[in-house]
Backbone bond lengths (Angstrom), bond angles and torsions (degrees), N, CA, C in turn:
res aa  C-N    CA-C-N  psi(-1)  N-CA   C-N-CA  omega(-1)  CA-C   N-CA-C  phi
1 X - - - 1.454 - - 1.522 110.21 -
2 X 1.328 115.48 167.17 1.463 120.83 -178.34 1.521 111.89 -71.27
3 X 1.337 117.63 -23.70 1.458 119.57 -177.02 1.533 112.19 -78.64
4 X 1.301 118.09 -19.83 1.460 120.14 -178.13 1.525 113.28 -57.60
5 X 1.342 119.32 -50.63 1.468 118.03 179.43 1.531 113.10 -60.12
6 X 1.325 117.07 -35.92 1.454 120.25 178.94 1.526 109.61 -65.20
7 X 1.326 117.15 -47.70 1.463 121.14 178.65 1.522 110.71 -62.11
8 X 1.321 115.66 -41.91 1.460 119.94 179.57 1.528 110.13 -63.72
9 X 1.329 116.64 -39.28 1.468 121.04 178.81 1.527 110.19 -64.24
10 X 1.332 117.38 -42.98 1.464 120.76 177.62 1.519 110.31 -59.08
11 X 1.334 115.57 -44.93 1.468 120.73 -179.47 1.528 110.47 -61.54
12 X 1.316 117.22 -43.97 1.461 120.61 179.72 1.520 110.93 -64.82
13 X 1.328 117.84 -40.98 1.461 120.98 179.62 1.514 111.81 -65.14
14 X 1.331 117.83 -35.53 1.464 119.94 -178.94 1.525 111.04 -71.02
15 X 1.324 117.81 -22.36 1.459 121.10 178.98 1.524 113.00 -92.01
16 X 1.318 116.87 -6.89 1.460 119.87 -177.74 1.513 111.53 -74.92
17 X 1.285 114.88 148.34 1.453 121.60 177.30 1.515 107.88 -82.20
18 X 1.324 117.88 128.79 1.455 121.60 -176.13 1.520 109.98 -85.47
19 X 1.298 116.30 82.65 1.461 122.18 -177.68 1.533 111.11 -67.71
20 X 1.341 116.49 -23.28 1.463 120.29 -178.65 1.527 112.33 -79.34
21 X 1.322 116.82 -10.53 1.458 120.15 -177.74 1.522 110.46 -81.04
22 X 1.338 117.12 134.22 1.461 119.44 178.73 1.531 112.29 -76.70
23 X 1.323 117.03 -12.82 1.462 120.61 -177.58 1.524 111.17 -106.16
24 X 1.308 115.34 125.62 1.463 121.36 177.76 1.526 110.33 -58.93
25 X 1.320 116.72 -40.19 1.461 123.15 -176.44 1.534 112.92 -57.41
26 X 1.325 117.56 -29.04 1.464 121.03 -178.70 1.521 112.32 -63.30
27 X 1.314 117.82 -16.22 1.454 121.88 -178.17 1.521 113.22 -97.79
28 X 1.322 117.40 3.70 1.459 120.96 -176.09 1.525 111.29 -102.78
29 X 1.332 115.28 150.51 1.463 119.95 171.20 1.523 107.92 -73.28
30 X 1.316 116.97 170.97 1.461 120.71 178.33 1.519 112.36 -58.90
31 X 1.328 116.52 -43.51 1.468 120.97 179.70 1.526 110.85 -65.02
32 X 1.325 116.43 -43.32 1.469 120.18 179.38 1.525 110.70 -63.71
33 X 1.324 116.98 -40.97 1.467 120.74 178.61 1.527 110.60 -63.84
34 X 1.323 117.00 -38.30 1.456 120.85 177.54 1.519 112.00 -63.26
35 X 1.327 115.99 -42.76 1.472 120.83 177.26 1.528 109.38 -63.51
36 X 1.322 116.45 -44.94 1.467 120.17 179.44 1.527 110.78 -61.14
37 X 1.326 117.41 -40.27 1.469 121.00 179.93 1.525 111.64 -59.43
38 X 1.328 117.14 -45.71 1.467 119.44 -179.12 1.536 110.63 -68.78
39 X 1.317 117.08 -35.67 1.469 120.54 176.94 1.534 110.76 -64.84
40 X 1.327 116.95 -42.70 1.469 121.58 179.37 1.529 110.15 -65.85
41 X 1.336 116.01 -46.53 1.472 120.61 -179.79 1.535 110.04 -54.95
42 X 1.316 116.59 -46.23 1.464 120.06 -179.70 1.525 111.70 -71.03
43 X 1.322 117.45 -37.54 1.467 120.93 179.79 1.528 110.85 -62.60
44 X 1.337 116.22 -38.30 1.461 120.34 179.52 1.527 111.33 -67.65
45 X 1.320 116.71 -22.87 1.467 121.66 175.40 1.535 111.17 -95.52
46 X 1.335 115.14 6.69 1.470 122.31 -178.56 1.533 111.91 60.15
47 X 1.332 115.40 39.37 1.463 122.09 179.10 1.522 109.54 -121.35
48 X 1.313 115.26 157.39 1.459 120.92 174.94 1.528 108.65 -92.18
49 X 1.319 115.98 160.61 1.457 121.99 -178.20 1.520 109.29 -102.47
50 X 1.318 115.60 133.17 1.459 120.03 -177.15 1.524 111.42 -85.47
51 X 1.319 114.62 162.61 1.459 122.18 174.85 1.534 109.01 -58.33
52 X 1.314 116.66 -42.03 1.469 122.00 -179.07 1.522 111.47 -60.07
53 X 1.327 117.75 -42.78 1.465 121.18 179.31 1.521 111.11 -62.83
54 X 1.326 116.25 -44.42 1.466 119.93 -179.98 1.524 110.13 -66.59
55 X 1.335 117.14 -41.87 1.464 120.70 178.11 1.527 111.47 -60.18
56 X 1.331 117.35 -38.70 1.468 120.78 178.64 1.520 110.83 -62.26
57 X 1.321 116.26 -46.46 1.468 120.93 -179.71 1.531 110.50 -61.00
58 X 1.328 116.22 -39.10 1.464 121.04 -177.70 1.528 112.73 -84.16
59 X 1.337 117.08 -3.24 1.461 120.54 179.23 1.517 113.12 68.18
60 X 1.315 116.96 39.48 1.463 121.60 -174.57 1.524 114.28 -102.04
61 X 1.312 117.32 6.78 1.465 120.81 -173.80 1.530 113.19 -56.28
62 X 1.326 118.04 -36.49 1.463 121.46 -176.34 1.522 113.41 -94.22
63 X 1.313 117.46 5.33 1.470 121.71 -179.68 1.522 109.98 -90.77
64 X 1.313 116.03 161.76 1.454 121.11 175.58 1.523 110.77 -70.43
65 X 1.323 116.26 160.55 1.462 121.31 -176.52 1.528 111.37 -59.39
66 X 1.320 117.59 -42.00 1.467 120.43 -179.73 1.525 110.96 -63.07
67 X 1.330 116.82 -43.07 1.471 120.39 177.32 1.521 110.78 -63.58
68 X 1.326 116.78 -42.99 1.463 120.94 177.82 1.523 110.33 -56.82
69 X 1.326 115.91 -48.82 1.471 120.58 -179.36 1.520 111.56 -59.51
70 X 1.330 116.69 -45.70 1.461 120.87 -176.93 1.521 112.43 -66.31
71 X 1.316 116.50 -45.84 1.471 120.28 -178.11 1.526 110.41 -68.12
72 X 1.327 116.55 -43.45 1.475 120.60 179.09 1.531 110.14 -61.99
73 X 1.321 116.78 -47.02 1.469 120.62 -179.83 1.526 110.83 -61.66
74 X 1.316 116.73 -40.15 1.462 120.94 179.76 1.524 111.35 -64.30
75 X 1.332 117.05 -43.86 1.468 120.87 179.89 1.531 110.37 -63.34
76 X 1.318 116.99 -45.52 1.471 120.44 -179.30 1.529 111.04 -66.10
77 X 1.315 116.84 -38.77 1.461 121.18 178.40 1.532 110.78 -62.67
78 X 1.339 116.49 -43.06 1.469 119.78 -179.94 1.523 111.66 -66.21
79 X 1.327 117.05 -39.82 1.467 119.57 177.44 1.521 109.39 -61.41
80 X 1.325 116.98 -44.51 1.472 120.44 179.37 1.525 111.59 -64.02
81 X 1.334 117.37 -41.98 1.472 120.29 179.29 1.527 110.61 -62.71
82 X 1.324 116.01 -45.79 1.463 120.08 -179.45 1.530 110.86 -64.73
83 X 1.321 116.76 -36.85 1.459 119.81 178.49 1.529 110.86 -65.00
84 X 1.324 117.12 -39.85 1.466 120.41 179.61 1.518 110.94 -61.44
85 X 1.324 116.57 -41.55 1.464 120.30 178.21 1.527 109.87 -68.10
86 X 1.321 116.55 -45.32 1.469 122.15 -178.02 1.526 111.36 -61.65
87 X 1.324 116.88 -44.60 1.463 120.93 -172.74 1.520 113.48 -91.85
88 X 1.338 116.34 -17.70 1.458 119.49 -177.60 1.517 113.07 73.75
89 X 1.314 116.99 19.64 1.463 121.60 179.54 1.525 109.72 -108.92
90 X 1.303 116.23 164.27 1.458 120.88 175.55 1.526 111.24 -96.80
91 X 1.327 115.82 -2.32 1.470 120.88 -178.82 1.523 111.62 -79.40
92 X 1.334 115.05 148.09 1.452 120.45 171.46 1.527 108.72 -79.67
93 X 1.308 116.08 145.36 1.461 121.70 174.50 1.528 109.86 -76.52
94 X 1.334 114.89 -45.03 1.458 121.34 -175.39 1.528 109.54 -106.10
95 X 1.310 114.68 131.35 1.471 121.36 176.21 1.515 108.78 -119.36
96 X 1.313 115.30 163.51 1.459 119.98 175.44 1.515 108.98 -129.93
97 X 1.326 114.57 152.98 1.458 119.33 174.14 1.520 108.22 -146.19
98 X 1.301 114.50 152.69 1.463 120.27 -179.46 1.527 109.69 -70.17
99 X 1.331 115.44 145.85 1.459 119.34 178.28 1.521 109.62 -75.18
100 X 1.311 115.55 153.70 1.470 120.48 177.25 1.525 110.72 -69.55
101 X 1.318 115.49 -37.04 1.455 121.62 -175.71 1.526 112.16 -66.84
102 X 1.329 116.30 -46.33 1.464 121.38 -178.09 1.526 107.78 -138.89
103 X 1.306 116.66 108.88 1.469 122.07 -174.00 1.535 113.19 -66.05
104 X 1.325 118.02 -8.81 1.465 121.01 178.14 1.528 111.62 -83.62
105 X 1.315 116.81 -15.83 1.462 122.05 -174.36 1.531 110.41 -105.64
106 X 1.334 115.30 141.69 1.461 121.49 179.30 1.518 111.32 -105.32
107 X 1.322 114.54 155.10 1.457 123.18 166.79 1.524 106.35 -124.02
108 X 1.308 116.05 153.17 1.460 121.68 -174.37 1.521 110.37 -117.02
109 X 1.338 115.30 150.56 1.459 119.55 178.77 1.520 109.92 -154.30
110 X 1.331 114.41 157.61 1.462 122.12 177.28 1.523 107.41 -93.23
111 X 1.317 115.95 136.89 1.462 119.29 175.47 1.530 108.57 -60.55
112 X 1.315 116.10 127.33 1.474 121.19 -176.09 1.526 112.58 -57.44
113 X 1.322 117.02 -37.20 1.467 119.08 -176.40 1.528 112.79 -65.91
114 X 1.341 117.82 -16.81 1.465 120.74 -179.99 1.526 113.28 -105.87
115 X 1.305 117.16 -4.05 1.456 120.28 -176.56 1.532 112.09 -58.05
116 X 1.319 117.29 -42.74 1.471 120.05 -178.87 1.519 112.33 -67.72
117 X 1.327 118.45 -21.86 1.465 121.15 179.82 1.531 112.41 -76.10
118 X 1.340 116.73 -20.19 1.458 118.74 -174.94 1.511 114.64 -114.59
119 X 1.326 117.65 -10.36 1.468 120.68 178.99 1.522 108.39 -83.64
120 X 1.332 115.35 126.66 1.475 119.89 -178.21 1.511 111.20 -78.74
């Protein structure tokens, strides 16, 4: 039908990265923006973000551990990919490191040198 190309065009436009936007946040989904908000809030307090905090933002509390890991990793990966395109750098915005208390658990943080580029 004639409407298919129009619908397909809308779908393609919604998936495009808005390179013309001055705000990095404009390129994020609602879930990604929520994760970024908690990371920024903690970074401004010079704190790292826990797995639990990110899971809360993503609504993963009732999911299995494997699902939590996959969804969380996917969200963080997409934020990093979008940041690389937005900033033109090869660096990740978000890094993770193992906690001192339990080496099996990670905490997440934003690289300080990029914090000013993403805070509105």
